[in-house]
C-alpha positions in Angstrom: -4.3 -69.0 -47.1 -6.8 -66.9 -49.1 -5.9 -65.4 -52.4 -6.0 -61.9 -50.8 -3.1 -62.8 -48.5 -0.8 -64.1 -51.2 2.5 -62.2 -51.2 2.5 -59.7 -54.1 -1.2 -58.8 -53.8 -2.2 -55.4 -52.7 -1.4 -55.7 -49.0 -2.4 -52.1 -48.1 -5.9 -52.7 -49.4 -6.2 -56.0 -47.6 -5.0 -54.4 -44.4 -7.6 -51.6 -44.8 -10.4 -54.1 -45.5 -9.5 -56.4 -42.6 -9.0 -53.6 -40.0 -12.1 -51.9 -41.3 -14.1 -54.7 -39.6 -13.0 -53.3 -36.3 -15.4 -50.5 -35.2 -13.6 -47.3 -34.1 -14.9 -44.3 -32.2 -15.0 -41.1 -34.1 -13.0 -38.2 -32.5 -12.3 -34.7 -33.7 -8.9 -33.6 -32.5 -8.6 -29.8 -32.2 -6.0 -27.2 -31.4 -5.9 -23.4 -31.6 -3.6 -20.4 -31.6 -4.8 -16.9 -30.7 -5.7 -16.3 -34.3 -6.9 -19.7 -35.7 -8.4 -23.1 -35.0 -7.4 -26.4 -36.5 -9.1 -29.8 -36.5 -9.1 -33.3 -38.0 -11.1 -36.5 -37.6 -9.2 -39.4 -36.1 -10.4 -42.9 -35.8 -7.2 -44.1 -34.1 -7.7 -42.9 -30.6 -7.4 -44.8 -27.4 -6.7 -44.7 -23.7 -3.1 -45.7 -22.8 -2.4 -45.3 -19.1 -4.2 -44.4 -15.9 -1.1 -43.3 -14.0 -0.2 -41.0 -15.4 -3.4 -40.4 -17.5 -2.4 -40.8 -21.1 -4.3 -41.2 -24.4 -3.0 -41.8 -27.9 -4.0 -40.4 -31.2 -2.6 -41.4 -34.6 -2.8 -38.7 -37.3 -1.5 -39.4 -40.8 1.8 -37.9 -41.7 0.1 -36.4 -44.8 -2.3 -34.4 -42.5 -2.1 -30.6 -43.0 -4.0 -30.0 -39.8 -1.9 -32.1 -37.4 1.4 -30.1 -37.7 -0.6 -26.9 -36.8 -2.2 -28.6 -33.8 1.1 -30.2 -32.7 2.8 -26.8 -32.8 0.4 -25.5 -30.2 1.6 -28.2 -27.8 -1.9 -29.2 -26.9 -5.1 -30.8 -28.3 -8.7 -31.5 -27.3 -10.2 -34.9 -28.4 -13.9 -34.3 -29.0 -15.9 -37.6 -28.8 -18.8 -37.4 -31.3 -22.4 -38.4 -30.8 -24.3 -40.3 -33.4 -26.1 -37.1 -34.4 -22.7 -35.5 -35.3 -21.9 -37.4 -38.5 -22.1 -34.2 -40.6 -19.5 -32.7 -38.3 -17.3 -35.7 -38.8 -17.6 -35.4 -42.5 -16.8 -31.7 -42.4 -13.6 -32.3 -40.4 -12.5 -35.3 -42.5 -12.0 -33.0 -45.5 -8.6 -31.3 -46.0 -8.6 -27.6 -46.4 -11.3 -25.0 -46.0 -12.6 -23.3 -42.9 -13.8 -26.3 -40.9 -14.9 -24.1 -38.0 -17.2 -21.9 -40.0 -20.6 -21.9 -38.2 -19.4 -24.5 -35.7 -20.2 -23.7 -32.1 -17.2 -24.2 -29.7 -15.6 -22.8 -26.6 -12.0 -23.0 -25.3 -11.2 -26.2 -23.4 -10.4 -25.4 -19.7 -6.8 -26.5 -19.5 -5.4 -25.7 -23.0 -7.8 -23.5 -24.8 -8.1 -26.0 -27.7 -11.6 -25.9 -29.3 -14.1 -27.9 -27.3 -17.0 -28.5 -29.7 -20.6 -28.0 -28.7 -22.8 -31.0 -27.8 -20.1 -33.7 -28.0 -20.5 -36.9 -26.0 -17.2 -36.3 -24.1 -14.0 -34.4 -24.3 -10.4 -35.0 -23.3 -8.1 -31.9 -23.0 -4.4 -32.8 -23.4 -0.9 -31.6 -23.6 1.3 -33.3 -26.3 3.5 -35.7 -24.3 5.4 -37.7 -26.9 5.3 -38.2 -30.7 6.6 -41.5 -32.2 7.1 -42.2 -35.9 4.8 -45.1 -36.9 4.9 -45.9 -40.6 2.8 -43.4 -42.5 1.2 -42.1 -39.3 2.4 -40.5 -36.0 1.6 -42.1 -32.7 1.1 -39.2 -30.3 0.7 -39.6 -26.6 -1.3 -36.9 -24.9 -1.1 -36.2 -21.2 -4.7 -35.7 -20.0 -5.1 -32.4 -18.2 -8.9 -32.4 -17.9 -11.9 -34.4 -19.3 -15.6 -34.7 -18.9 -18.7 -36.4 -20.2 -20.6 -33.7 -21.9 -23.9 -35.5 -22.7 -25.4 -38.9 -22.7 -26.5 -40.7 -25.9 -25.2 -42.9 -28.6 -21.6 -42.6 -29.8 -20.6 -42.3 -33.5 -18.5 -45.1 -34.8 -16.8 -45.9 -38.1 -17.1 -49.5 -39.4 -16.6 -51.1 -42.8 -16.2 -47.7 -44.5 -19.3 -46.1 -43.1 -20.5 -44.2 -40.0 -23.0 -45.7 -37.6 -24.6 -44.6 -34.4 -24.6 -46.8 -31.3 -28.1 -45.6 -30.3 -27.3 -45.0 -26.7 -26.1 -48.6 -26.1 -23.8 -48.9 -23.1 -23.3 -50.5 -19.8 -26.4 -52.3 -18.7 -28.0 -52.1 -22.1 
């Protein structure tokens, strides 16, 4: 047993450091009302089920954006490309007008913001929300989705953003 795993040490920091070794895709989750748009960066996003098609997102309970998105009953998960790190950083900050100068259009099924030039997007209706410690585990029913453009994805690993440089199947 290492010193870092001895009971009484800072378990939250150890948890963060260990799980930070697992690369995660970078997704901006968006929602909108008639008068406003909301968004947040989420590194906890995954596919859950093919039948029915479900995905999961896990926003922090402290998020000020998530309750606004959830109230719309829908969201669009925008999968970022490696060139979109500045966009990820913009949406990772709490407060301010995250959409100022950002090109987007309404997603086809829900009207949630579909950001320009993302790698892919998944348009969802909120299906279920489960309490999960200091986060929510939210299942989204997939209503529509598409690959928007080819290229490398943006991932988060070890506390930093990295591009995958177009790596993929057959690479």
